[in-house]
C-alpha positions as CSV (number, residue, x, y, z in Angstrom):
1,X,-3.0,-13.8,-2.1
2,X,-1.4,-13.3,-5.6
3,X,-1.1,-17.1,-5.9
4,X,-4.7,-17.7,-4.6
5,X,-5.9,-15.3,-7.3
6,X,-3.7,-17.0,-10.0
7,X,-4.5,-20.7,-9.5
8,X,-8.0,-20.5,-11.0
9,X,-6.4,-18.9,-14.1
10,X,-4.1,-21.9,-14.5
11,X,-1.0,-20.2,-13.1
12,X,1.7,-21.7,-10.9
13,X,4.1,-20.0,-8.5
14,X,7.6,-20.1,-7.1
15,X,8.6,-17.7,-4.3
16,X,11.9,-16.4,-3.2
17,X,11.6,-15.6,0.5
18,X,14.1,-15.5,3.4
19,X,11.8,-16.7,6.2
20,X,11.6,-20.5,6.7
21,X,8.0,-20.3,7.9
22,X,6.7,-18.1,5.1
23,X,3.0,-18.2,4.4
24,X,3.9,-18.3,0.7
25,X,5.2,-21.8,1.1
26,X,1.6,-23.0,1.7
27,X,0.7,-22.1,-1.9
28,X,3.8,-22.8,-4.0
29,X,7.4,-23.8,-4.1
30,X,9.6,-21.6,-1.9
31,X,13.3,-20.8,-2.6
32,X,14.5,-19.9,0.9
33,X,17.3,-17.4,1.2
34,X,18.2,-13.7,0.8
35,X,16.6,-11.6,-1.9
36,X,20.1,-10.8,-3.3
37,X,21.4,-14.3,-3.5
38,X,22.6,-14.7,-7.1
39,X,22.2,-18.4,-7.2
40,X,18.6,-18.3,-5.9
41,X,17.8,-15.4,-8.3
42,X,19.2,-17.5,-11.2
43,X,17.0,-20.4,-10.1
44,X,14.0,-18.2,-9.8
45,X,14.5,-16.7,-13.3
46,X,15.0,-20.2,-14.8
47,X,11.7,-21.5,-13.3
48,X,9.6,-18.4,-14.2
49,X,8.0,-17.0,-17.2
50,X,7.8,-13.6,-15.5
51,X,8.6,-12.2,-12.0
52,X,6.9,-9.7,-9.7
53,X,7.3,-8.5,-6.2
54,X,4.8,-7.7,-3.4
55,X,6.7,-5.3,-1.2
56,X,9.3,-2.5,-1.6
57,X,12.1,-3.9,0.5
58,X,13.3,-6.2,-2.3
59,X,16.7,-4.8,-3.5
60,X,16.2,-3.0,-6.8
61,X,19.5,-4.5,-7.9
62,X,17.9,-8.0,-7.6
63,X,15.0,-6.9,-9.8
64,X,17.4,-5.4,-12.4
65,X,19.5,-8.7,-12.4
66,X,16.3,-10.8,-12.9
67,X,15.2,-8.4,-15.7
68,X,18.2,-9.4,-17.8
69,X,16.9,-12.9,-18.3
70,X,13.2,-12.8,-17.4
71,X,10.4,-10.2,-17.6
72,X,10.0,-8.3,-14.3
73,X,6.9,-6.2,-13.5
74,X,6.5,-3.5,-12.2
75,X,9.7,-2.3,-13.8
76,X,12.8,-2.1,-11.6
77,X,12.8,1.7,-12.1
78,X,9.5,2.0,-10.2
79,X,10.9,-0.1,-7.3
80,X,14.0,2.2,-7.1
81,X,11.9,5.3,-7.0
82,X,9.5,4.0,-4.4
83,X,12.4,2.9,-2.1
84,X,13.8,6.5,-1.9
85,X,11.6,9.2,-0.5
86,X,13.6,12.0,-2.2
87,X,13.4,10.4,-5.6
88,X,9.7,9.9,-5.0
89,X,9.2,13.6,-4.2
90,X,11.3,14.6,-7.2
91,X,9.1,12.4,-9.4
92,X,6.0,14.1,-8.1
93,X,7.6,17.5,-8.7
94,X,8.6,16.7,-12.3
95,X,4.9,15.7,-13.0
96,X,3.6,18.8,-11.2
97,X,1.8,16.6,-8.7
98,X,1.3,18.6,-5.5
99,X,2.9,17.4,-2.2
100,X,3.7,18.7,1.2
101,X,6.8,20.9,1.4
102,X,10.1,19.2,2.3
103,X,13.8,19.7,2.6
104,X,16.5,17.0,1.9
105,X,18.9,16.3,4.7
106,X,21.9,14.2,3.7
107,X,24.3,14.8,6.7
108,X,24.4,16.2,10.2
109,X,25.9,19.4,8.8
110,X,22.7,20.1,6.9
111,X,20.4,20.0,9.9
112,X,20.7,23.7,10.7
113,X,20.2,24.7,7.0
114,X,17.2,22.4,6.9
115,X,15.6,24.2,9.9
116,X,16.1,27.5,8.1
117,X,14.1,26.3,5.1
118,X,11.5,24.1,6.8
119,X,8.2,24.9,8.5
120,X,7.7,23.0,11.7
121,X,6.0,20.9,12.9
122,X,7.5,18.4,10.5
123,X,8.5,14.7,10.2
124,X,12.0,13.6,9.7
125,X,11.8,10.6,7.4
126,X,14.7,8.3,6.4
127,X,14.9,8.2,2.6
128,X,15.0,4.4,2.5
129,X,13.4,1.5,4.3
130,X,10.5,3.2,6.0
131,X,7.0,1.8,6.1
132,X,4.1,1.5,8.5
133,X,5.5,4.4,10.5
134,X,9.0,3.1,10.7
135,X,12.0,5.4,10.0
136,X,10.2,8.7,10.8
137,X,10.1,11.0,13.8
138,X,7.8,13.9,14.6
139,X,9.7,17.2,15.0
140,X,7.8,19.9,16.9
141,X,10.7,22.3,17.6
142,X,14.2,23.0,16.3
143,X,16.0,21.5,19.2
144,X,14.3,18.1,18.5
145,X,15.8,17.8,15.0
146,X,19.3,16.5,16.0
147,X,17.9,13.9,18.4
148,X,15.4,12.8,15.7
149,X,18.4,12.5,13.3
150,X,20.1,10.2,15.7
151,X,16.9,8.2,16.2
152,X,16.7,7.3,12.6
153,X,20.3,6.2,12.6
154,X,21.8,9.4,11.0
155,X,20.5,8.2,7.6
156,X,19.9,10.4,4.6
157,X,16.4,11.8,5.1
158,X,13.9,14.4,4.2
159,X,12.3,16.9,6.7
160,X,8.7,17.1,5.6
161,X,6.1,19.7,6.7
162,X,3.2,18.2,8.6
163,X,0.1,18.8,6.5
164,X,-3.2,19.8,8.1
165,X,-5.3,17.4,6.0
166,X,-8.9,16.3,6.3
167,X,-8.4,12.6,5.6
168,X,-6.0,10.0,4.2
169,X,-7.0,8.4,0.9
170,X,-5.5,6.0,-1.6
171,X,-6.1,5.1,-5.1
172,X,-5.2,1.8,-6.8
173,X,-4.8,1.7,-10.6
174,X,-3.6,-1.1,-12.9
175,X,-1.7,-0.7,-16.2
176,X,-1.3,-3.4,-18.8
177,X,1.6,-4.1,-21.1
178,X,0.1,-2.0,-23.9
179,X,-0.7,0.9,-21.7
180,X,-4.4,0.2,-21.0
181,X,-5.4,1.3,-17.5
182,X,-8.2,0.7,-15.0
183,X,-8.7,2.4,-11.6
184,X,-10.5,1.4,-8.5
185,X,-12.6,3.9,-6.5
186,X,-10.7,6.1,-4.0
187,X,-10.8,4.6,-0.5
188,X,-10.5,6.3,2.9
189,X,-7.8,4.9,5.3
190,X,-7.6,5.1,9.1
191,X,-4.3,4.2,10.8
192,X,-3.4,3.2,14.4
193,X,0.2,3.6,15.6
194,X,1.2,4.1,12.0
195,X,-0.3,0.9,10.8
196,X,-3.4,0.7,8.5
197,X,-6.4,-0.4,10.6
198,X,-9.5,0.4,8.5
199,X,-10.3,1.0,4.9
200,X,-13.7,2.2,3.7
201,X,-14.5,1.5,0.0
202,X,-15.5,3.6,-1.7
203,X,-14.4,6.6,0.3
204,X,-17.3,8.4,1.9
205,X,-18.3,11.6,0.2
206,X,-16.5,10.6,-3.0
207,X,-17.1,13.2,-5.7
208,X,-16.4,12.7,-9.4
209,X,-13.9,15.6,-9.1
210,X,-11.8,13.9,-6.4
211,X,-11.9,10.6,-8.3
212,X,-10.8,12.3,-11.5
213,X,-7.9,14.0,-9.7
214,X,-6.7,10.7,-8.3
215,X,-6.9,9.0,-11.6
216,X,-4.9,11.8,-13.3
217,X,-2.2,11.6,-10.6
218,X,-1.9,7.8,-11.0
219,X,-2.0,7.9,-14.8
220,X,0.8,10.4,-14.9
221,X,3.1,8.3,-12.7
222,X,2.4,5.1,-14.5
223,X,3.0,6.7,-17.9
224,X,6.3,8.2,-16.7
225,X,7.5,4.9,-15.3
226,X,6.3,2.7,-18.2
227,X,4.5,0.9,-15.5
228,X,2.9,-2.6,-15.6
229,X,0.8,-4.0,-12.8
230,X,-1.0,-2.5,-9.8
231,X,0.2,0.9,-8.4
232,X,-1.1,2.4,-5.1
233,X,-0.8,6.1,-4.5
234,X,-1.3,7.3,-1.0
235,X,-2.9,10.8,-0.8
236,X,-3.9,13.5,1.6
237,X,-7.2,15.4,1.0
238,X,-7.0,19.1,1.8
239,X,-10.3,20.8,0.8
240,X,-11.0,19.7,-2.7
241,X,-7.3,19.2,-3.5
242,X,-5.3,16.0,-3.3
243,X,-1.6,15.9,-2.2
244,X,0.5,12.9,-3.1
245,X,2.2,11.3,-0.1
246,X,3.9,8.2,-1.5
247,X,3.6,5.4,-4.0
248,X,3.6,1.6,-3.5
249,X,4.6,-0.3,-6.7
250,X,2.6,-3.4,-5.9
251,X,-0.6,-4.8,-4.6
252,X,-1.4,-2.8,-1.5
253,X,-3.0,-3.3,1.9
254,X,-5.6,-0.6,1.2
255,X,-6.7,-2.7,-1.8
256,X,-7.4,-5.9,0.1
257,X,-11.1,-5.0,0.0
258,X,-11.1,-5.8,-3.7
259,X,-11.0,-9.5,-3.2
260,X,-14.7,-9.5,-2.0
261,X,-15.8,-6.0,-2.9
262,X,-14.9,-5.4,-6.6
263,X,-15.5,-7.0,-9.9
264,X,-11.9,-8.2,-10.1
265,X,-9.5,-8.2,-7.2
266,X,-6.2,-6.2,-7.3
267,X,-4.4,-9.5,-7.1
268,X,-5.9,-10.9,-10.2
269,X,-5.6,-7.6,-12.1
270,X,-1.9,-7.4,-11.2
271,X,-1.4,-10.9,-12.7
272,X,-3.5,-10.1,-15.8
273,X,-1.5,-6.9,-16.4
274,X,1.9,-8.7,-16.2
275,X,0.7,-11.5,-18.5
276,X,-0.7,-9.1,-21.1
277,X,-4.3,-10.3,-20.5
278,X,-7.4,-8.1,-20.5
279,X,-7.9,-6.1,-17.3
280,X,-10.8,-7.0,-15.1
281,X,-13.6,-4.7,-13.8
282,X,-12.5,-2.3,-11.0
283,X,-16.1,-1.4,-10.2
284,X,-17.0,-1.7,-6.5
285,X,-19.8,-4.1,-5.6
286,X,-21.6,-2.0,-3.1
287,X,-19.8,-0.9,0.1
288,X,-16.9,-2.6,1.8
289,X,-15.1,-2.1,5.1
290,X,-11.7,-3.8,5.4
291,X,-10.3,-4.3,8.9
292,X,-6.7,-5.4,9.5
293,X,-6.2,-8.1,12.2
294,X,-3.1,-7.0,14.2
295,X,-1.1,-8.9,16.7
296,X,-3.4,-11.9,17.3
297,X,-5.8,-14.0,15.3
298,X,-9.5,-14.0,16.2
299,X,-11.7,-17.0,16.7
300,X,-13.0,-17.6,13.2
301,X,-16.4,-18.3,14.6
302,X,-16.6,-14.8,16.0
303,X,-16.1,-13.3,12.6
304,X,-18.0,-15.7,10.3
305,X,-21.2,-15.4,12.3
306,X,-21.5,-11.9,10.9
307,X,-23.4,-11.7,7.6
308,X,-21.3,-10.3,4.8
309,X,-18.0,-10.9,6.6
310,X,-15.1,-12.5,4.8
311,X,-12.1,-13.7,6.8
312,X,-8.6,-13.8,5.4
313,X,-5.9,-15.3,7.6
314,X,-2.2,-15.3,6.4
315,X,-0.8,-18.1,8.4
316,X,1.8,-15.9,10.1
317,X,3.2,-16.3,13.6
318,X,1.6,-13.7,15.9
319,X,3.5,-10.8,17.4
320,X,2.5,-7.4,18.6
321,X,1.4,-5.1,15.7
322,X,1.9,-7.7,13.0
323,X,-0.7,-8.0,10.2
324,X,-2.0,-11.5,10.6
325,X,-5.1,-11.2,8.4
326,X,-8.0,-9.0,7.5
327,X,-11.8,-9.0,7.4
328,X,-13.8,-7.6,4.6
329,X,-17.5,-6.8,5.3
330,X,-19.3,-6.0,2.2
331,X,-22.9,-5.4,1.0
332,X,-25.3,-3.2,-0.9
333,X,-26.6,-1.3,2.2
334,X,-24.1,1.1,3.8
335,X,-26.0,1.1,7.1
336,X,-26.0,-2.7,7.3
337,X,-22.2,-2.8,6.5
338,X,-21.7,-0.2,9.3
339,X,-23.7,-2.2,11.8
340,X,-21.8,-5.4,11.0
341,X,-18.5,-3.5,11.3
342,X,-19.5,-2.2,14.7
343,X,-20.5,-5.7,15.7
344,X,-17.1,-7.0,14.6
345,X,-15.3,-4.3,16.5
346,X,-17.2,-5.2,19.7
347,X,-16.6,-8.9,19.3
348,X,-12.8,-8.5,18.8
349,X,-12.4,-5.6,21.2
350,X,-11.3,-3.1,18.5
351,X,-11.5,0.6,18.8
352,X,-12.5,2.0,15.4
353,X,-13.1,5.6,14.3
354,X,-16.8,6.6,14.8
355,X,-19.0,6.8,11.7
356,X,-19.9,10.1,10.2
357,X,-23.4,9.7,11.2
358,X,-24.7,7.3,13.9
359,X,-25.9,4.6,11.5
360,X,-23.5,4.9,8.6
361,X,-19.8,5.5,7.6
362,X,-21.2,6.5,4.2
363,X,-23.6,9.5,4.7
364,X,-26.1,9.8,1.9
């Protein structure tokens, strides 16, 4: 999707990717091999004017190695922080950004001490390599902590208090080379089995105060990290207060709606930022519902028959729970977008959260 956004701007792309059947190979040259292969990294740097990444499991050491000979954005420091939940929490604390309470657990010997400090229920989360619900276990009582520790592979972790929040939100911002910024509207996210299923843009009942809080949180993080590119911040809303959950230093699934529902997509803005070009408009063009297609591809005809529906398929091999594509339904009338979303759910056999009022996800 980054490449598809870049080609109209005259850009060309080379990808480093381990999978031989990567969808990236459809839109550019692919260097196939591990992300930490020094020879492939050298070839990538030699062929590139600048390098970016689109998920957090890239070794930060590879980003640092590339940065010695080629500009890399976002900066490797941001990748290192996002890969470690403890470093992430410490970043939030240093910026006085509120989060849920947590206790670090580095060894089996620290489990008992963690229980003494923590409030249950909580989630034991491995510090590294956790996404889409992986690497975390719900802990309801003290005798469940040791089994949870074994379940995550006895890895260094944090025990995080479960927050009674009203809803999950995320904000995407973009920062250019000279520090200029732009922010998309807050969006509301709904997950199924730990995987994002539905994003509503803009978030229903979005007040100027909530948007301002989100922008301040994002700006503080980007300034501290000397950030360049798109940054996603996942948030919990509790009353009129936002708590930071985690950051994603990249274009983000909850921003896929921007391709059809914003003045400039997150993908194009990410590229503009890295190249030092002017940032595009982040204003939403009406209302958009983004639905992830998980596990199996639909018949395109079932989707495209719906007015306002935009189908995006990734060319990936199907497997249970895998993100194979998404659908954006966008338009100026929130009731019509809601009706089309419900028709899509019925056609594809999806169970979506009910709208706030019978005819609209966005109550007036």
